C-alpha positions in Angstrom: 10.4 21.0 0.6 6.7 20.4 0.9 5.6 17.3 2.7 3.6 14.4 1.1 2.0 11.6 3.1 1.4 8.2 1.4 -0.9 6.0 3.3 -1.5 2.3 2.7 -4.4 0.5 4.3 -4.5 -3.3 4.9 -7.2 -5.7 3.9 -8.7 -6.1 7.4 -9.6 -2.4 7.4 -11.2 -2.6 4.0 -13.3 -5.6 5.0 -14.8 -4.0 8.0 -17.2 -1.2 7.2 -16.9 0.5 10.7 -13.1 0.3 10.6 -12.9 1.6 7.0 -15.2 4.5 7.9 -13.2 5.4 11.0 -9.9 5.2 9.0 -11.2 7.4 6.2 -12.2 10.1 8.7 -8.6 10.1 10.1 -7.2 10.1 6.6 -9.4 13.1 5.7 -8.2 15.0 8.7 -4.5 14.3 7.9 -2.9 17.6 7.1 -1.1 18.5 3.9 -0.8 16.7 0.5 -1.6 13.0 0.6 -2.1 9.8 -1.4 -4.0 6.7 -0.4 -3.1 3.1 -1.6 -5.3 0.0 -1.1 -5.6 -3.6 -2.2 -8.6 -5.7 -1.6 -7.5 -9.3 -1.8 -10.0 -10.8 0.7 -12.9 -9.2 -1.2 -11.5 -10.4 -4.5 -11.2 -14.0 -3.1 -14.8 -13.9 -1.8 -16.3 -12.6 -5.1 -14.2 -15.1 -7.1 -15.6 -17.9 -5.0 -19.2 -16.7 -5.8 -18.3 -16.8 -9.5 -16.9 -20.3 -9.1 -13.3 -19.2 -9.7 -10.8 -20.9 -7.4 -8.2 -18.6 -5.8 -4.7 -20.1 -5.9 -2.0 -19.0 -3.5 1.7 -19.9 -3.1 3.4 -18.8 0.1 0.7 -16.3 0.7 1.0 -14.8 -2.8 -1.9 -14.9 -5.3 -1.5 -16.7 -8.7 -3.1 -14.3 -11.1 -4.4 -16.1 -14.2 -6.6 -14.4 -16.8 -9.9 -15.1 -14.9 -8.5 -13.9 -11.6 -7.2 -10.8 -13.3 -10.7 -10.0 -14.4 -12.0 -10.3 -10.9 -9.2 -8.3 -9.4 -9.8 -5.5 -11.9 -13.5 -5.4 -11.1 -12.9 -5.5 -7.3 -9.8 -3.4 -6.8 -10.4 -0.8 -9.6 -14.2 -0.8 -9.3 -16.0 -1.9 -6.1 -13.3 -1.2 -3.5 -11.8 1.9 -5.1 -15.0 3.7 -5.9 -16.5 2.9 -2.5 -13.4 4.5 -0.8 -13.6 7.5 -3.2 -17.3 8.0 -2.5 -16.8 8.0 1.2 -13.9 10.5 0.9 -16.1 12.8 -1.1 -18.6 12.7 1.7 -15.8 13.9 4.0 -15.0 16.9 1.6 -11.9 15.3 0.2 -11.8 15.7 -3.6 -10.5 12.2 -4.3 -9.8 10.6 -7.6 -9.6 6.8 -8.0 -6.7 5.5 -10.1 -5.0 2.4 -11.3 -1.4 2.6 -12.5 -2.7 2.7 -16.1 -4.4 6.1 -15.6 -2.2 8.9 -16.9 0.5 6.2 -17.3 1.2 6.8 -13.6 2.8 3.4 -12.6 4.3 1.1 -15.2 5.5 -2.4 -14.4 7.0 -5.5 -16.0 5.4 -9.0 -15.8 7.2 -10.9 -13.1 9.6 -13.5 -14.8 8.9 -17.2 -14.1 11.4 -18.7 -11.7 10.3 -21.4 -9.4 6.6 -20.3 -9.6 4.6 -18.7 -12.5 2.6 -16.0 -10.7 0.8 -15.2 -14.0 -0.3 -11.6 -14.6 1.7 -10.1 -11.7 3.7 -6.9 -12.1 6.9 -5.6 -10.5 7.0 -1.8 -10.6 9.4 -0.2 -13.1 8.5 3.5 -13.2 6.4 6.0 -11.4 5.4 9.1 -13.4 5.8 11.5 -10.5 5.3 14.7 -12.6 1.9 13.4 -14.0 0.8 12.4 -10.5 1.9 15.8 -9.2 -0.4 17.6 -11.6 -3.4 16.0 -9.8 -2.0 16.9 -6.4 -1.3 20.4 -7.4 -4.9 20.6 -8.7 -6.0 19.7 -5.1 -7.1 16.2 -6.0 -6.2 13.3 -3.6 -5.2 10.3 -5.6 -6.5 6.9 -4.4 -4.5 4.1 -6.0 -5.6 0.5 -6.2 -3.1 -2.4 -6.6 -3.2 -2.6 -10.4 -0.5 -1.4 -12.8 0.2 -2.0 -16.5 3.1 -3.0 -18.8 2.8 -0.2 -21.4 1.6 -2.7 -24.0 -2.1 -2.9 -23.0 -1.7 -5.6 -20.3 -3.0 -5.0 -16.8 -0.9 -6.5 -13.9 -1.8 -7.3 -10.4 0.8 -5.6 -8.2 1.6 -5.7 -4.5 0.0 -2.7 -2.7 2.9 -2.4 -0.2 5.3 -2.2 -3.2 3.2 0.3 -5.0 3.2 2.4 -1.8 7.0 2.4 -1.4 7.6 3.0 -5.1 5.2 5.9 -5.2 7.0 7.4 -2.2 10.4 7.0 -3.9 9.1 8.5 -7.1 7.4 11.4 -5.4 10.5 12.1 -3.3 11.8 13.9 -6.4 9.3 16.7 -5.6 8.3 16.3 -1.9 9.6 15.2 1.5 7.7 11.9 1.5 6.5 9.8 4.5 4.8 6.4 4.3 2.1 5.2 6.7 1.5 1.5 6.6 -1.8 1.0 8.5 -2.8 -2.4 9.6 -4.5 -4.1 12.7 -1.4 -4.2 14.9 0.1 -1.2 16.8 3.4 -1.7 15.0 6.4 -4.0 14.7 6.3 -6.4 17.7 9.3 -7.6 19.7 7.2 -10.6 20.7 4.5 -11.7 18.3 2.6 -13.2 21.2 2.5 -9.9 23.0 0.6 -7.2 21.2 1.9 -4.5 23.6 5.6 -5.2 22.7 5.7 -2.5 20.1 9.2 -1.4 19.0 8.8 2.3 18.7 11.9 3.1 16.6 13.8 1.0 14.2 16.9 2.3 12.4 19.3 0.3 10.1 21.5 -0.8 13.0 18.6 -2.1 15.2 17.1 -3.7 12.0 20.3 -5.8 11.6 20.2 -6.9 15.2 16.5 -7.9 15.0 17.2 -9.9 11.9 20.1 -11.7 13.6 17.8 -12.5 16.6 15.0 -13.8 14.3 12.6 -11.2 15.6 12.0 -9.9 12.1 10.8 -12.9 10.1 8.0 -14.3 8.0 5.6 -11.7 6.6 7.3 -8.8 8.3 10.6 -9.6 6.6 9.6 -8.4 3.0 7.7 -5.5 4.5 10.8 -4.1 6.2 13.1 -5.0 3.3 10.8 -2.8 1.3 10.9 -0.1 3.9 14.7 0.2 4.0 14.9 0.1 0.2 12.6 3.1 0.1 14.5 4.9 2.8 17.7 4.4 0.8 16.1 5.9 -2.2 14.8 9.2 -0.9 11.9 8.5 1.4 12.2 10.5 4.7 10.3 8.3 7.2 8.1 5.3 7.4 5.5 4.6 10.0 3.8 1.2 10.7 0.9 0.7 13.0 -2.8 0.9 13.5 -4.9 3.8 12.0 -4.6 5.9 15.2 -1.0 6.8 14.2 -2.5 9.3 11.8 -3.6 11.4 14.8 -1.2 13.9 16.4 -1.9 12.5 19.9 -0.9 8.9 19.3 2.8 7.8 19.5 2.3 4.1 19.9 3.6 2.9 16.5 6.8 2.0 14.9 8.8 4.7 13.2 11.5 3.4 10.7 14.4 5.6 9.7 17.9 5.2 8.4 
């Protein structure tokens, strides 16, 4: 089965021009079929502030009201996405910028109100893997931003990590899929105070031990829950670390397997 790499970049990379440029060069040199996923929350917050729109967060998650959704659509689907696509074109990668609405590629449902009403936030329901594959087979490189739709004309702000894992699950019907979560750290840390304490391999057994010890907690907890959900649904491997893990020479990152 042919391999497909799905790479997600974090907000700190997007915000720093030099870091983004360096990452895109690494991504361009990544061999084989590939998909890029990005968010852009920090940029959206900054532009919303310039427009006099307050950004509301609950437990680190954005409340997406109608005004905020307009800003997110402009920033994610426009400014950030097209800047990335333009830079990839300069690196001879024939990229195509997408939201989940395009070719009906990722449909979601509006998150139900429980303790908090998150507004126009979507939870992924379906990935149209055959439609996305038509682009890949035509030698285009999809660049997805963190926007999906509900099938009834409503755009939805959707977590980029979740989009990444669900894309990988969907595309595993056709490819041997691997995920690369790129952020500023070298990987999952045994001690958050020690940036050199990278855990190089986590399987389901060690994951349970790390949970019991409280080493996996806070923001890393939902990330790894997402990872094992993807692995249990057809994804081959998941890698977490800084952008250098995209090179053949670097092995200082966390590989997650069943």
